[in-house]
C-alpha positions, -999 to 999 in steps of 0.1 A, spaced: 103 93 215 71 70 220 50 101 214 69 116 183 56 107 148 75 84 127 68 108 96 56 143 100 53 162 67 41 199 68 32 222 39 54 202 15 53 215 -19 75 205 -51 72 226 -83 97 212 -113 117 236 -135 89 230 -162 63 245 -139 48 212 -131 33 211 -93 35 178 -82 30 186 -45 8 214 -33 11 218 5 7 186 18 4 177 53 8 144 67 15 125 99 24 86 103 23 76 137 49 49 152 45 14 151 19 11 123 12 0 89 1 28 68 -11 30 32 -3 59 12 -23 55 -25 -32 74 -55 -35 70 -91 -3 74 -114 7 110 -116 -7 117 -82 24 131 -65 36 99 -46 69 91 -62 76 130 -58 71 126 -20 88 95 -18 118 111 -33 118 141 -12 116 117 22 147 98 4 169 128 1 169 124 -39 156 159 -43 146 188 -22 111 204 -17 101 239 -32 86 245 2 77 225 37 93 203 61 100 168 67 106 152 100 116 116 107 113 105 141 116 143 153 145 146 131 146 177 105 155 156 71 166 193 56 186 204 84 202 169 98 198 144 65 227 119 79 205 113 113 172 114 97 180 88 71 194 64 99 160 59 109 149 53 72 150 23 48 134 24 14 124 -1 -12 118 16 -46 103 7 -76 130 -1 -98 161 -25 -89 190 1 -81 217 -27 -68 249 -36 -86 238 -66 -110 274 -80 -108 276 -81 -71 268 -109 -51 238 -111 -32 254 -109 5 278 -85 -4 250 -60 -15 237 -60 21 273 -58 36 281 -29 13 247 -12 24 255 -15 58 288 0 57 269 32 43 256 36 79 289 28 97 281 -8 103 313 -31 104 312 -64 85 312 -85 116 282 -69 129 264 -69 92 269 -105 85 247 -118 111 220 -95 103 224 -103 67 221 -141 73 191 -138 93 174 -113 66 182 -135 35 172 -169 56 138 -150 64 133 -139 29 144 -171 15 177 -163 -2 204 -175 20 211 -203 -4 214 -174 -31 239 -154 -12 270 -160 -33 249 -157 -65 255 -123 -85 221 -106 -81 216 -103 -119 211 -140 -117 183 -136 -96 143 -140 -106 124 -110 -105 108 -121 -70 140 -129 -57 153 -93 -66 123 -77 -50 130 -97 -18 169 -83 -21 156 -51 -22 137 -56 12 166 -72 28 190 -43 19 164 -18 31 162 -33 65 202 -43 71 205 -13 91 175 -16 114 156 13 103 124 25 123 105 37 93 104 15 61 90 29 30 77 0 5 69 16 -30 53 -11 -49 70 -38 -37 48 -66 -50 46 -54 -87 50 -84 -106 55 -110 -83 31 -140 -78 4 -144 -56 23 -171 -31 51 -151 -32 34 -119 -22 16 -136 6 51 -148 22 64 -113 17 36 -98 36 38 -122 63 75 -113 68 66 -75 68 38 -82 93 63 -100 116 87 -69 113 60 -45 121 50 -63 150 84 -78 166 105 -48 156 78 -23 158 89 -6 126 67 17 110 57 5 75 47 31 47 34 10 19 23 21 -16 2 -4 -39 -18 -9 -69 -29 -40 -54 -57 -23 -32 -68 -57 -11 -31 -54 2 -36 -22 16 -73 -32 30 -60 -63 45 -28 -47 63 -32 -11 68 -50 3 98 -45 41 83 -48 52 49 -40 84 29 -52 91 -5 -31 114 -28 -46 131 -60 -31 158 -81 -8 167 -53 -28 172 -26 -41 147 3 -79 142 -4 -85 115 24 -64 107 56 -83 84 80 -88 49 96 -91 22 71 -121 10 87 -139 45 90 -131 49 53 -146 14 42 -176 23 63 -186 51 40 -192 26 12 -230 30 12 -235 6 -18 -221 -31 -20 -227 -60 -46 -225 -96 -30 -221 -130 -53 -241 -159 -38 -230 -192 -52 -261 -215 -52 -260 -253 -42 -286 -261 -69 -295 -241 -101 -323 -217 -107 -346 -226 -134 -366 -192 -136 -357 -156 -128 -357 -149 -92 -374 -117 -76 -363 -104 -42 -378 -73 -22 -359 -48 -2 -329 -48 -25 -313 -24 -50 -307 -47 -79 -305 -82 -86 -288 -104 -115 -282 -137 -125 -251 -144 -144 -259 -180 -148 -284 -205 -132 -260 -210 -100 -250 -174 -93 -268 -147 -80 -255 -108 -76 -274 -88 -50 -269 -51 -47 -278 -36 -13 -274 1 -5 -271 11 31 -301 3 52 -312 -29 30 -306 -61 50 -280 -88 40 -303 -111 67 -334 -101 47 -318 -116 14 -309 -148 33 -345 -151 51 -360 -147 14 -337 -172 -1 -345 -197 29 -382 -192 22 -379 -202 -13 -360 -231 -5 -329 -219 -23 -295 -229 -5 -267 -208 -8 -231 -225 -10 -210 -194 -5 -210 -158 -5 -186 -130 -15 -181 -95 -22 -180 -89 -59 -154 -59 -59 -128 -49 -34 -143 -23 -12 -113 -2 -11 -109 0 -50 -145 10 -53 -140 40 -30 -110 47 -47 -124 50 -81 -153 70 -69 -130 96 -55 -109 96 -89 -141 97 -108 -155 127 -86 -125 148 -90 -124 143 -130 -161 153 -130 -154 185 -108 -124 193 -130 -143 189 -162 -174 212 -145 -148 239 -139 -132 236 -172 -167 240 -189 -174 271 -167 -141 286 -181 -124 285 -144 
């Protein structure tokens, strides 16, 4: 079982009744035990793919295997391995928090006496135990998100899909949620697939990434390998003392000064960051701190989208 992928998708396509092709022969393999990012712009096909994996609707062609079990042939077995946290709140708003978890466990044949200790552990870990007797409608938006995660984990799935789980959640709560998910990933060897618009989350959490665009997988690689493709990067230097005149540096692609104590330096592959520090030091300029101006993954993602838009426009102009 250790060599079997957590998720294996082959030739997956979905064409809706109106003729729209949401997925176009997607192949995707997610190994066991990893934290995997599935990214793409709105309309890329992510929701359709998750809907098929969740058995909400059937594909037009292709197959889905969850830990080696064919989802279409043995859905009841395959879904035992799967937990899904969708974007929308879809639990009974009038049901009590703890009861939502116990009811969900029952769908998987787990008796209440076994589900209650698991529910207590999950609700405690997610900061919801003191709300166990509250109706779910009385929870804040962030608490409802955490309840969705607890419900998805109540049957101890081996594969967890998180679809925009931190949308609308404040920074502090996002951080605590990710700490918990990393704990689940490591301690229980739960494979996690994440979709998010907060691309810095994907960069920090995930080892592998696939980018879906217009129903096709455009990139499927290690996160570190994808980030290594970034040939241009802008660094922001916060200076300890203000500059009273325009600064000039050699061996850089671009330099700008938003204000007297901030310097932005753009480097292309092959240009040296150490060289920048050496020149600043020679000029007696002390740097208090340095950071990347933009999230590297977001920059790569936008390049990919822009490239596809340019290609589509070129084909349109050519009458193809």
